C-alpha positions in Angstrom: 170.5 -69.8 174.4 172.2 -69.3 177.7 175.1 -66.9 178.3 177.6 -65.6 180.8 180.6 -63.3 181.1 183.7 -64.5 182.8 185.8 -61.6 184.1 188.7 -61.1 186.5 189.6 -58.6 189.2 192.6 -57.7 187.0 195.0 -59.1 184.6 196.8 -62.3 185.5 193.9 -63.9 187.5 193.8 -66.9 185.2 190.6 -66.1 183.5 191.8 -67.2 180.0 192.8 -70.7 181.2 189.6 -71.0 183.3 187.4 -69.7 180.4 189.0 -72.0 177.9 188.8 -75.0 180.3 185.1 -74.4 180.9 184.5 -74.1 177.1 186.3 -77.4 176.5 184.4 -79.2 179.2 181.0 -77.9 178.2 181.7 -78.5 174.5 181.4 -82.2 175.1 177.6 -81.7 175.5 176.8 -78.3 174.1 177.6 -76.1 171.1 179.6 -73.3 172.7 180.1 -69.9 171.1 183.1 -68.0 172.5 183.8 -64.3 172.6 186.6 -62.1 173.8 186.1 -58.5 175.0 188.5 -56.0 173.5 191.4 -56.2 171.0 193.0 -59.6 171.5 194.1 -62.1 168.9 195.6 -64.8 171.1 192.8 -65.7 173.5 190.3 -66.3 170.7 192.7 -68.8 169.3 192.3 -70.9 172.5 188.5 -70.5 172.5 188.4 -71.7 168.9 190.5 -74.7 169.7 188.4 -75.6 172.7 185.0 -75.2 171.0 185.6 -75.9 167.4 183.8 -72.6 166.6 185.5 -69.3 165.6 185.6 -67.0 168.7 184.8 -63.4 168.1 186.0 -60.1 169.5 183.5 -57.7 171.1 185.0 -54.2 171.4 182.7 -51.3 172.3 185.5 -48.8 171.6 185.8 -50.0 168.1 182.2 -51.1 167.3 178.8 -49.6 167.9 176.3 -51.3 170.2 174.2 -52.2 167.3 177.2 -53.9 165.5 178.1 -55.8 168.7 174.6 -57.2 169.1 174.4 -58.0 165.4 177.7 -59.9 165.6 176.5 -61.9 168.7 173.2 -62.8 167.0 174.9 -63.6 163.7 177.6 -65.8 165.1 175.6 -67.7 167.7 172.6 -68.8 165.6 173.0 -72.5 166.3 174.8 -72.3 169.7 173.5 -73.5 173.0 175.7 -71.4 175.2 177.7 -68.2 174.7 180.7 -67.5 177.0 182.3 -64.1 176.9 185.8 -63.8 178.3 186.6 -60.3 179.7 189.6 -58.2 179.2 191.9 -57.1 182.1 189.8 -56.3 185.2 186.0 -56.1 185.0 185.9 -52.3 184.9 189.0 -51.4 182.9 188.3 -49.8 179.5 189.5 -46.9 177.4 189.1 -44.3 180.2 189.4 -44.1 183.9 186.0 -42.4 184.3 183.6 -44.5 182.2 183.1 -48.1 181.1 183.6 -47.7 177.3 185.7 -50.6 176.1 185.3 -52.5 179.4 184.0 -56.0 180.2 181.3 -54.4 182.4 179.9 -52.5 179.4 179.6 -55.6 177.3 178.0 -57.5 180.1 175.3 -54.8 180.5 174.9 -54.4 176.8 174.2 -58.1 176.3 172.2 -58.4 179.5 174.5 -61.2 180.9 175.5 -62.1 184.4 179.2 -62.0 185.4 181.3 -64.7 187.0 184.3 -63.1 188.7 187.6 -64.9 188.8 189.8 -63.9 191.8 193.4 -64.7 192.2 193.2 -65.9 195.8 196.9 -66.6 196.3 197.8 -65.6 199.9 194.2 -64.3 200.4 191.4 -65.3 202.8 189.2 -62.6 204.3 190.7 -60.1 201.8 189.2 -62.2 199.0 185.7 -61.5 200.4 186.5 -57.8 200.7 187.6 -57.6 197.1 184.5 -59.4 195.9 182.2 -57.1 198.0 183.9 -54.1 196.5 183.3 -55.3 192.9 179.7 -56.2 193.9 179.0 -52.7 195.1 180.8 -50.7 192.4 178.2 -50.8 189.7 174.6 -51.6 190.8 173.5 -52.1 187.1 175.8 -55.1 186.8 175.0 -58.6 188.2 177.9 -60.6 189.6 176.3 -64.0 189.9 179.2 -66.0 191.1 182.9 -66.2 192.0 185.7 -68.6 191.1 188.7 -68.6 193.3 192.0 -69.4 191.5 195.4 -70.3 192.9 194.1 -72.1 196.0 197.2 -73.7 197.6 195.8 -76.5 199.8 192.9 -77.8 201.8 193.5 -75.4 204.7 193.5 -72.4 202.2 190.3 -73.8 200.6 188.6 -74.0 204.0 189.6 -70.5 205.1 188.3 -69.1 201.8 185.1 -71.0 202.1 184.5 -69.7 205.7 185.4 -66.1 204.8 183.0 -66.0 201.8 180.2 -67.6 203.8 180.7 -65.1 206.6 181.3 -61.9 204.7 179.8 -62.1 201.2 176.5 -63.2 199.7 177.8 -64.1 196.3 178.0 -67.8 195.3 181.3 -69.5 195.1 181.2 -71.7 192.0 184.4 -73.5 192.7 188.0 -73.2 193.5 191.0 -73.9 191.2 194.1 -75.5 192.9 197.5 -74.1 192.1 199.3 -76.8 190.2 202.7 -75.8 188.8 202.9 -79.0 186.8 199.7 -78.2 184.9 200.4 -74.7 183.6 200.4 -73.4 180.1 203.6 -71.6 179.0 202.4 -68.1 178.8 205.4 -66.9 176.9 204.6 -69.3 174.1 201.0 -68.4 173.8 200.2 -67.2 170.3 203.6 -68.1 168.9 202.0 -71.1 167.3 198.5 -72.5 167.2 197.3 -73.8 170.5 198.2 -77.4 171.1 195.8 -80.1 172.2 198.0 -80.5 175.3 197.3 -76.8 176.2 193.6 -77.3 176.0 193.8 -80.6 178.0 195.7 -78.8 180.8 193.1 -76.0 180.9 190.3 -78.6 180.9 192.0 -80.4 183.8 192.5 -77.3 185.9 188.8 -76.6 185.9 187.9 -80.2 186.9 186.8 -79.2 190.4 184.4 -76.4 189.2 180.8 -77.3 189.5 179.3 -77.2 186.0 175.8 -77.5 187.3 176.2 -74.4 189.4 177.9 -72.5 186.6 175.0 -73.4 184.2 172.6 -72.3 186.9 173.9 -68.8 187.1 173.8 -68.3 183.3 170.8 -66.4 182.0 168.9 -66.4 178.7 170.6 -64.2 176.0 168.1 -61.6 174.8 167.2 -61.8 171.1 169.7 -60.1 168.9 169.6 -59.2 165.2 171.1 -62.1 163.2 171.5 -60.8 159.7 175.0 -60.6 158.1 177.0 -57.6 159.4 178.8 -57.3 156.1 178.0 -55.6 152.8 177.1 -58.6 150.5 178.2 -58.6 146.9 178.3 -61.2 144.1 181.7 -62.4 142.8 183.9 -59.5 141.8 186.6 -61.3 139.9 189.1 -60.0 142.4 191.6 -62.2 144.3 193.1 -61.5 147.7 196.2 -63.4 149.1 196.5 -63.3 152.9 199.8 -64.3 154.5 198.9 -66.8 157.3 201.7 -68.4 159.3 203.7 -68.0 162.4 205.1 -64.6 161.2 201.7 -63.3 160.2 198.9 -64.7 162.4 197.0 -61.8 163.9 193.8 -61.2 162.0 190.3 -60.3 163.0 188.3 -63.2 161.5 185.7 -60.6 160.5 188.1 -58.9 158.1 188.5 -62.1 156.1 184.8 -62.8 156.2 184.1 -59.2 155.1 186.2 -59.7 152.0 184.5 -63.0 151.2 181.1 -61.5 151.7 182.0 -58.8 149.2 182.7 -61.3 146.5 186.5 -61.4 146.9 188.2 -64.7 146.3 190.5 -65.1 149.4 193.4 -67.5 149.5 196.1 -67.9 152.2 199.9 -68.6 151.9 202.8 -69.1 154.2 205.8 -66.9 153.3 207.7 -67.8 156.5 207.6 -71.4 155.4 208.9 -70.6 151.9 205.7 -70.2 149.9 206.0 -68.2 146.8 203.8 -65.1 146.4 200.5 -66.1 144.8 199.0 -64.2 142.0 196.4 -61.8 143.4 194.9 -58.3 143.2 195.0 -57.6 146.9 197.8 -58.6 149.4 197.1 -58.6 153.1 200.0 -59.0 155.6 198.7 -59.1 159.2 200.4 -58.7 162.5 202.3 -61.4 164.2 205.9 -62.3 165.0 208.1 -61.5 161.9 211.1 -60.9 164.3 211.0 -64.7 165.1 211.1 -65.6 161.4 213.2 -62.7 160.1 215.9 -65.0 158.7 213.3 -67.2 156.9 211.4 -64.2 155.6 214.6 -62.4 154.4 215.6 -65.6 152.6 212.3 -65.9 150.8 213.3 -63.5 148.0 210.4 -64.7 145.8 208.0 -63.4 148.4 210.0 -60.2 149.1 210.6 -59.3 145.5 207.1 -60.3 144.5 205.4 -58.1 147.0 207.7 -55.2 146.0 206.7 -55.7 142.3 203.1 -56.0 143.2 203.2 -52.7 145.0 205.0 -51.0 142.1 202.4 -52.3 139.7 199.7 -50.5 141.8 198.1 -53.6 143.3 196.4 -53.1 146.7 198.8 -54.0 149.6 198.0 -53.7 153.3 200.6 -54.4 156.0 199.5 -54.2 159.6 202.0 -53.9 162.4 204.3 -56.9 161.9 203.1 -57.0 158.3 204.4 -53.5 157.8 207.9 -54.7 158.9 208.0 -57.0 155.8 207.3 -53.9 153.7 210.2 -52.0 155.1 213.7 -51.9 153.7 215.2 -53.8 156.6 214.6 -54.7 160.3 217.2 -54.7 163.0 217.0 -57.3 165.8 219.6 -57.3 168.6 222.0 -55.5 166.4 221.6 -57.8 163.4 220.0 -56.5 160.2 217.6 -58.5 157.9 216.8 -57.3 154.5 213.0 -57.1 153.8 211.1 -56.1 150.7 212.0 -52.4 150.5 208.5 -51.4 149.4 208.6 -48.7 152.1 211.6 -46.4 152.4 211.9 -47.1 156.1 213.9 -49.1 158.6 212.5 -50.8 161.7 214.2 -51.8 164.9 212.9 -54.1 167.6 213.4 -52.2 170.9 212.6 -52.8 174.6 210.0 -50.1 174.5 206.4 -51.3 174.5 203.8 -49.3 172.5 200.4 -50.3 173.7 198.2 -52.3 173.8 196.2 -49.1 173.4 193.4 -47.7 171.3 193.8 -45.5 168.2 191.6 -43.0 166.5 192.9 -42.3 163.0 191.7 -40.0 160.3 192.5 -41.1 156.8 194.6 -38.5 155.0 194.2 -37.4 151.4 197.1 -39.8 150.5 195.4 -42.8 152.0 194.6 -45.1 149.1 191.7 -46.9 150.8 190.3 -44.8 153.7 190.8 -41.1 152.8 188.4 -38.9 154.7 187.3 -41.8 157.0 187.8 -41.9 160.7 188.9 -45.4 162.0 189.0 -46.7 165.5 191.6 -49.4 166.0 194.3 -50.6 168.3 198.1 -50.9 168.3 200.6 -53.0 170.2 204.2 -53.2 169.0 207.9 -53.1 170.2 209.2 -51.4 167.1 210.6 -48.0 166.3 210.5 -46.8 162.7 213.1 -44.6 160.9 211.4 -43.1 157.9 213.2 -41.4 155.0 212.1 -37.8 154.3 209.3 -37.2 151.8 207.3 -40.3 152.6 203.5 -39.8 152.4 201.5 -40.8 155.5 198.0 -42.3 155.5 196.6 -41.2 158.9 196.5 -38.3 161.2 196.0 -39.5 164.8 193.9 -37.9 167.4 194.7 -40.8 169.7 197.6 -43.3 169.6 201.3 -43.4 168.9 201.6 -44.8 165.3 205.0 -44.0 163.6 205.3 -40.8 165.7 204.4 -37.1 165.5 200.7 -37.8 165.3 201.0 -39.8 162.2 200.6 -43.4 161.1 200.5 -45.3 157.9 203.2 -45.1 155.2 201.9 -44.9 151.6 203.4 -45.9 148.3 200.9 -46.0 145.4 198.2 -48.4 146.6 200.3 -49.8 149.4 199.5 -48.9 153.1 201.7 -50.0 155.9 200.5 -49.2 159.4 201.1 -50.0 163.0 197.3 -50.2 163.8 195.1 -53.2 163.6 191.8 -52.2 162.0 188.6 -54.1 162.5 186.4 -54.4 159.4 183.3 -53.5 161.4 184.8 -50.3 162.7 184.0 -48.6 159.4 181.2 -49.0 156.9 181.9 -51.4 154.1 185.6 -52.0 154.8 186.1 -54.4 151.9 184.3 -52.1 149.6 187.1 -49.6 150.1 189.6 -52.2 149.1 187.6 -53.1 146.0 
């Protein structure tokens, strides 16, 4: 199997569109396994739509090296090519002084070359200077080629070509023309499942890239362990209902696979579309966009009253980020209040403040119904402020992260845990076992 990492000089270089477009074009001939570095739910949706295979997150802050290699080996068993999309710039990670959590670390960990995407808008010789700087920054990293994005016209193309030939030794694998009529609406990304039209546009924008050259710079992926990364159990006679719609759409696929591997019967339902609450032992409400569906959610009283009753009966309930909002008493959006389930004695308000995306280190408190005494690494990203009534128990003490404030995260009622953090099942041993 061949492999390559596609990274950028920073955010906004167009690496997601280029990566997805290349995946789409190559999928016509090869089985492509996609990966995304870091904590991202949206980009893997596009990879999955382009390849027909579930894309995976590789996060060295959250997962051990052994776990990452195992996940690559496990998920790419029958693939011909693996393509890893980076996060932000090539060297951005959890710290300013090391490469933990960065694309560079994943590339070195997997022994893969890097294709660097440069936003060349208004650049000519400076593009060569940028590339040379990236080439010299980490000698243990192999930048095998460059893709220039946002090339305006033939003159710009020629100047970039001349500059790169004169000042840099790295191969230019192609240039992507700026085409305002062929862009994907970034504000809509993730609000719904990627459309075929989105994938077509990304495919078209990479039409001038040389696939033979790109295949040529790929290298063989070293052998990785390919056993299941999950604790395997027989059927447990336990049912889990997972909310899966526009309001609740941010899940690590591994979390659902982990439950299934542990013998839990997993079903999905769509509360934002009016579905009633299914009968289950475990309820999992992921992150997403509940603020866009607040009226629908508030009006689905079967769901709201059902999840409240399930919590009071002591069933296991997990609400992550947006999922936690549905567990609150009410949420306020632009001055308008929407009644939620009232499981948690708290009110949420959508604000202009942005919390994250950033990493979290959380230590399970004695009151945590699932992860007491366990240290979890996760991430958070939200625009909500929470007002919590006095006396509420909390589930985590934070040594890193914002959470609900004052070094705490996770509100607890019986066996219900609502939290701002998104936890990856492979960040702790036997995640599903704790739910069981």
